[in-house]
C-alpha positions as CSV (number, residue, x, y, z in Angstrom):
1,X,0.0,0.0,0.0
2,X,1.4,3.5,-0.9
3,X,2.7,5.6,1.9
4,X,0.1,7.9,3.5
5,X,0.2,11.7,3.8
6,X,1.2,11.9,7.5
7,X,4.0,9.4,6.9
8,X,5.6,11.6,4.3
9,X,6.3,14.4,6.8
10,X,9.4,12.7,8.2
11,X,11.2,12.0,5.0
12,X,10.4,15.4,3.6
13,X,11.8,17.1,6.7
14,X,14.9,14.9,6.5
15,X,15.3,15.8,2.8
16,X,15.0,19.6,3.6
17,X,17.5,19.3,6.4
18,X,20.1,17.4,4.3
19,X,19.7,19.7,1.3
20,X,20.0,22.9,3.3
21,X,22.3,22.1,6.2
22,X,24.4,19.2,5.3
23,X,26.4,21.1,4.3
24,X,25.1,24.7,4.6
25,X,25.8,26.7,1.4
26,X,24.7,30.3,1.3
27,X,24.8,30.4,-2.5
28,X,22.3,27.6,-2.7
29,X,20.0,29.4,-0.2
30,X,20.1,32.5,-2.4
31,X,19.3,30.5,-5.6
32,X,16.5,28.6,-3.9
33,X,15.1,31.9,-2.5
34,X,15.2,33.4,-6.0
35,X,13.5,30.3,-7.5
36,X,10.9,30.1,-4.7
37,X,10.0,33.8,-5.0
38,X,9.5,33.6,-8.8
39,X,7.8,30.3,-8.6
40,X,5.1,31.7,-6.3
41,X,6.0,29.5,-3.4
42,X,6.3,32.4,-1.0
43,X,3.5,34.4,0.7
44,X,2.2,37.6,-0.9
45,X,3.9,40.9,-0.3
46,X,2.0,44.0,0.3
47,X,3.0,46.9,-1.9
48,X,3.9,50.3,-0.7
49,X,2.4,53.5,-2.1
50,X,4.6,56.4,-2.8
51,X,3.3,59.9,-2.9
52,X,5.2,62.7,-4.7
53,X,5.2,66.2,-3.2
54,X,4.6,69.1,-5.6
55,X,5.1,72.8,-5.5
56,X,2.8,74.7,-3.1
57,X,1.1,77.8,-4.0
58,X,2.9,79.7,-1.3
59,X,5.7,81.9,-2.5
60,X,9.1,81.4,-1.0
61,X,11.4,78.4,-0.5
62,X,10.1,74.9,-0.6
63,X,10.2,72.7,2.5
64,X,12.1,69.4,2.3
65,X,9.5,67.8,4.5
66,X,5.8,68.1,3.5
67,X,4.1,69.4,0.4
68,X,0.9,68.8,-1.6
69,X,0.0,66.2,-4.2
70,X,0.3,67.1,-7.8
71,X,-2.9,68.5,-9.5
72,X,-2.0,67.7,-13.1
73,X,-4.3,64.7,-13.2
74,X,-7.2,66.5,-11.6
75,X,-6.9,69.4,-14.0
76,X,-6.8,67.1,-17.1
77,X,-9.3,64.3,-16.9
78,X,-8.1,62.8,-20.2
79,X,-4.6,62.5,-18.8
80,X,-5.9,60.8,-15.7
81,X,-8.0,58.3,-17.8
82,X,-4.9,57.6,-20.0
83,X,-2.8,57.0,-16.9
84,X,-5.4,54.6,-15.5
85,X,-5.5,52.7,-18.8
86,X,-1.7,52.6,-19.0
87,X,-1.5,51.3,-15.5
88,X,-4.1,48.5,-16.2
89,X,-2.2,47.5,-19.4
90,X,1.1,47.4,-17.7
91,X,-0.4,45.5,-14.8
92,X,-1.8,42.8,-17.1
93,X,1.4,42.6,-19.0
94,X,3.4,42.1,-15.7
95,X,0.9,39.5,-14.5
96,X,1.3,37.5,-17.8
97,X,5.1,37.8,-17.7
98,X,5.2,36.6,-14.0
99,X,2.9,33.7,-14.9
100,X,5.3,32.6,-17.6
101,X,8.4,33.0,-15.4
102,X,6.6,31.2,-12.5
103,X,5.7,28.3,-14.8
104,X,9.3,27.7,-15.8
105,X,10.5,28.1,-12.2
106,X,8.1,25.4,-11.1
107,X,10.1,22.9,-13.2
108,X,13.4,24.4,-12.0
109,X,12.3,24.0,-8.4
110,X,11.3,20.4,-9.1
111,X,14.7,19.6,-10.5
112,X,16.4,21.4,-7.6
113,X,14.6,19.2,-5.0
114,X,15.1,15.9,-6.8
115,X,18.8,16.6,-7.6
116,X,19.4,18.5,-4.3
117,X,21.2,21.2,-6.4
118,X,19.7,24.4,-7.7
119,X,21.0,25.7,-11.1
120,X,18.8,28.5,-12.4
121,X,20.5,29.2,-15.7
122,X,20.9,25.6,-16.7
123,X,17.3,24.8,-15.6
124,X,15.9,27.7,-17.6
125,X,17.5,26.6,-20.8
126,X,16.3,23.0,-20.2
127,X,12.7,23.7,-19.0
128,X,11.5,26.5,-21.3
129,X,9.4,24.3,-23.4
130,X,7.4,22.5,-20.7
131,X,7.2,25.8,-18.8
132,X,5.6,27.4,-21.8
133,X,3.0,24.6,-22.1
134,X,2.2,25.0,-18.4
135,X,2.0,28.8,-18.8
136,X,-0.6,28.4,-21.6
137,X,-2.7,26.1,-19.5
138,X,-2.5,28.4,-16.5
139,X,-3.5,31.4,-18.6
140,X,-6.5,29.6,-20.0
141,X,-7.4,28.3,-16.6
142,X,-7.2,31.9,-15.2
143,X,-9.5,33.2,-18.0
144,X,-12.0,30.3,-17.3
145,X,-11.9,31.2,-13.6
146,X,-12.6,34.8,-14.2
147,X,-15.5,33.9,-16.5
148,X,-16.9,31.5,-13.8
149,X,-16.6,34.2,-11.1
150,X,-18.3,36.7,-13.4
151,X,-21.2,34.3,-14.0
152,X,-21.6,33.4,-10.4
153,X,-21.7,37.0,-9.3
154,X,-23.2,38.7,-12.3
155,X,-26.1,36.4,-13.2
156,X,-27.8,36.5,-9.8
157,X,-27.2,40.2,-9.6
158,X,-28.8,40.8,-13.0
159,X,-31.8,38.5,-12.1
160,X,-32.3,40.4,-8.8
161,X,-32.1,43.7,-10.5
162,X,-34.5,42.7,-13.2
163,X,-36.9,41.5,-10.5
164,X,-36.7,44.8,-8.7
165,X,-35.2,43.4,-5.6
166,X,-32.7,46.3,-5.3
167,X,-35.2,49.1,-5.9
168,X,-37.6,47.6,-3.4
169,X,-35.1,46.0,-1.0
170,X,-37.4,46.2,2.0
171,X,-40.0,43.9,0.3
172,X,-37.3,41.3,-0.5
173,X,-35.1,41.1,2.6
174,X,-35.5,37.4,3.0
175,X,-34.8,36.7,-0.6
176,X,-31.7,38.9,-0.6
177,X,-30.4,37.3,2.5
178,X,-31.0,33.7,1.3
179,X,-29.6,34.4,-2.2
180,X,-26.6,36.1,-0.6
181,X,-25.8,33.1,1.6
182,X,-26.3,30.7,-1.4
183,X,-24.0,32.8,-3.6
184,X,-21.4,33.0,-0.8
185,X,-21.4,29.2,-0.6
186,X,-21.1,28.8,-4.3
187,X,-18.2,31.3,-4.4
188,X,-16.5,29.4,-1.6
189,X,-16.9,26.1,-3.5
190,X,-15.5,27.7,-6.6
191,X,-12.5,29.1,-4.7
192,X,-11.8,25.7,-3.1
193,X,-12.0,24.1,-6.5
194,X,-9.6,26.5,-8.1
195,X,-7.2,26.1,-5.3
196,X,-7.3,22.3,-5.3
197,X,-6.8,22.2,-9.1
198,X,-3.8,24.6,-8.9
199,X,-2.2,22.6,-6.1
200,X,-2.7,19.3,-7.8
201,X,-1.3,20.6,-11.1
202,X,1.8,21.9,-9.4
203,X,2.4,18.9,-7.2
204,X,1.4,16.0,-9.5
205,X,1.2,17.1,-13.1
206,X,4.4,19.1,-13.2
207,X,6.5,16.0,-12.3
208,X,4.9,14.0,-15.1
209,X,5.6,16.8,-17.6
210,X,9.2,17.1,-16.3
211,X,9.9,13.4,-16.6
212,X,7.9,12.4,-19.7
213,X,7.5,15.7,-21.6
214,X,3.7,15.2,-21.8
215,X,1.0,17.9,-22.1
216,X,-0.9,19.2,-19.1
217,X,-4.2,17.6,-20.0
218,X,-2.5,14.2,-20.5
219,X,-1.0,14.6,-17.0
220,X,-4.4,15.4,-15.6
221,X,-6.0,12.5,-17.4
222,X,-3.6,10.1,-15.7
223,X,-3.9,11.9,-12.4
224,X,-7.7,11.7,-12.5
225,X,-7.5,7.9,-12.9
226,X,-5.1,7.6,-10.0
227,X,-7.4,9.8,-7.8
228,X,-10.4,7.6,-8.6
229,X,-8.6,4.5,-7.5
230,X,-7.3,6.2,-4.3
231,X,-9.7,9.0,-3.3
232,X,-8.8,8.7,0.4
233,X,-5.1,9.0,-0.1
234,X,-5.3,12.2,-2.2
235,X,-8.0,13.7,0.0
236,X,-5.7,13.1,3.0
237,X,-2.9,14.7,1.2
238,X,-4.9,17.9,0.6
239,X,-6.1,18.0,4.2
240,X,-2.6,17.4,5.6
241,X,-1.1,20.0,3.3
242,X,-3.6,22.6,4.5
243,X,-2.7,21.9,8.1
244,X,1.0,22.0,7.4
245,X,0.6,25.2,5.3
246,X,-1.2,26.9,8.2
247,X,1.5,25.9,10.7
248,X,4.4,26.9,8.3
249,X,2.7,30.2,7.6
250,X,2.4,31.1,11.3
251,X,6.0,30.1,12.0
252,X,7.3,32.0,8.9
253,X,5.2,35.0,9.7
254,X,6.6,35.2,13.3
255,X,10.3,35.0,12.1
256,X,9.7,37.4,9.2
257,X,7.9,39.9,11.3
258,X,10.7,39.9,13.9
259,X,13.3,40.4,11.1
260,X,11.2,43.2,9.5
261,X,10.9,45.0,12.8
262,X,14.7,45.0,13.2
263,X,15.3,46.1,9.6
264,X,12.6,48.8,9.7
265,X,14.0,50.3,12.9
266,X,17.5,50.4,11.3
267,X,16.4,51.7,8.0
268,X,13.9,54.1,9.6
269,X,16.6,55.6,11.7
270,X,18.8,56.1,8.7
271,X,15.9,57.6,6.8
272,X,15.0,60.0,9.5
273,X,18.6,61.1,9.9
274,X,18.8,61.6,6.1
275,X,15.7,63.7,6.0
276,X,16.7,66.0,8.9
277,X,20.2,66.2,7.5
278,X,18.9,67.2,4.1
279,X,16.6,69.8,5.7
280,X,19.5,71.2,7.7
281,X,21.5,71.4,4.5
282,X,18.7,73.4,2.8
283,X,17.7,70.7,0.3
284,X,14.2,71.0,-1.3
285,X,12.0,68.7,-3.1
286,X,13.0,68.6,-6.8
287,X,13.3,65.9,-9.4
288,X,16.7,64.9,-8.1
289,X,15.7,64.5,-4.5
290,X,12.4,62.8,-5.4
291,X,14.3,60.4,-7.6
292,X,16.8,59.7,-4.9
293,X,14.0,59.1,-2.4
294,X,12.2,56.7,-4.8
295,X,15.5,54.8,-5.4
296,X,16.2,54.5,-1.7
297,X,12.6,53.3,-1.1
298,X,12.9,50.7,-3.8
299,X,16.3,49.5,-2.3
300,X,14.6,49.2,1.1
301,X,11.7,47.2,-0.3
302,X,14.2,45.0,-2.2
303,X,16.1,44.3,1.1
304,X,12.9,43.4,2.9
305,X,11.8,41.0,0.1
306,X,15.3,39.5,-0.1
307,X,15.3,38.8,3.7
308,X,11.8,37.3,3.5
309,X,12.8,35.1,0.6
310,X,15.8,33.8,2.6
311,X,13.6,33.1,5.6
312,X,11.2,31.1,3.5
313,X,13.8,28.8,1.9
314,X,13.1,25.9,4.3
315,X,9.4,26.1,3.5
316,X,10.2,26.4,-0.2
317,X,12.2,23.2,0.0
318,X,9.9,21.2,2.4
319,X,6.6,21.4,0.5
320,X,7.9,20.3,-2.9
321,X,9.8,17.5,-1.1
322,X,6.6,16.6,0.7
323,X,4.7,16.3,-2.6
324,X,7.5,14.4,-4.3
325,X,7.8,11.8,-1.5
326,X,4.0,11.4,-1.5
327,X,3.8,11.0,-5.3
328,X,6.9,8.8,-5.9
329,X,5.4,5.5,-4.6
330,X,2.4,6.2,-6.9
331,X,4.5,7.2,-9.9
332,X,7.2,4.6,-10.9
333,X,9.3,7.0,-13.0
334,X,9.6,9.4,-10.1
335,X,10.4,6.6,-7.7
336,X,13.1,5.3,-10.0
337,X,14.6,8.8,-10.0
338,X,14.3,9.3,-6.3
339,X,15.4,5.9,-5.2
340,X,17.6,4.4,-8.0
341,X,18.1,0.7,-7.7
342,X,21.6,-0.7,-7.8
343,X,22.4,-2.7,-11.0
344,X,22.8,-6.4,-10.5
345,X,26.2,-7.9,-11.3
346,X,26.5,-9.6,-14.7
347,X,27.6,-13.2,-14.7
348,X,30.8,-13.9,-16.6
349,X,30.5,-15.6,-20.0
350,X,33.6,-17.7,-19.5
351,X,34.0,-20.8,-17.3
352,X,35.7,-20.5,-14.0
353,X,39.4,-21.5,-13.8
354,X,40.1,-25.1,-12.8
355,X,41.6,-25.6,-9.3
356,X,45.4,-25.9,-9.1
357,X,46.8,-29.4,-8.5
358,X,48.2,-30.1,-5.1
């Protein structure tokens, strides 16, 4: 009988310990942090908003601290609309680019766990083709998910609006409440479905694509047959992974928060000293000081992201190892790669020598 989900924890932990600490190699930590970040194995980072001070209407010298927001956008609505459209287009382009990079990095991370060595450049040259196929599938799945969410949210809303439930809400309180609860449950089921499909694709379809160079749908066809023959095993895997992910997220959040507090105190002290030093030197807000402030802010954010990525390396290694050790007994090709069998000795094709005479 294949190994169960709880029994995989110990070999996955041992694998992570051996790969990361026996011996400890800082270069591999950095490469694994880079791959984990681009593969989407880390938690989400909250962006920081930057505001740019502009000239005030008061005559006299500008102040280095303070100022008002620019009014060019409010004075020119067409410019504001163009900026919004440009931001949306750039955002979509960046999302698509990150999806492609993340798809290739999924294969590089798989190779790094199996081989216990991380080689980004070599892996990128080797895994571009299967990464591109995975990217196309993920893009189509994203579009289908957006359509499904639009239908789940939009169709009931249009029906309620056509029935006059919104204009006469007091007369349809019970219907609005019940329909809202039902729609919430449907959305919850849809979110769980999307999450499970994404996790199963990453954990069980990517190894098949990496070892046999097959398409995503062929990998899912095989996986679906295996799931039907072992529903309890895969369901236990999903449940155990949720529990492990919650525990790992709490531990990682505590360590990352402590590191962020220390770094923010240090960088905040340096920033305050720089602001007051610039104010004492008579510096004013101008394109040069604004550019310098933006560059320094980006450097600070990059440092925080880099530290968070380094902290998350054990998690980045453990969870792919957990899925690999769970899947290997069920997938012979992966088992042969993970536990290679020693070749049996070949019998000689000549007769043994006769014993020497006494």
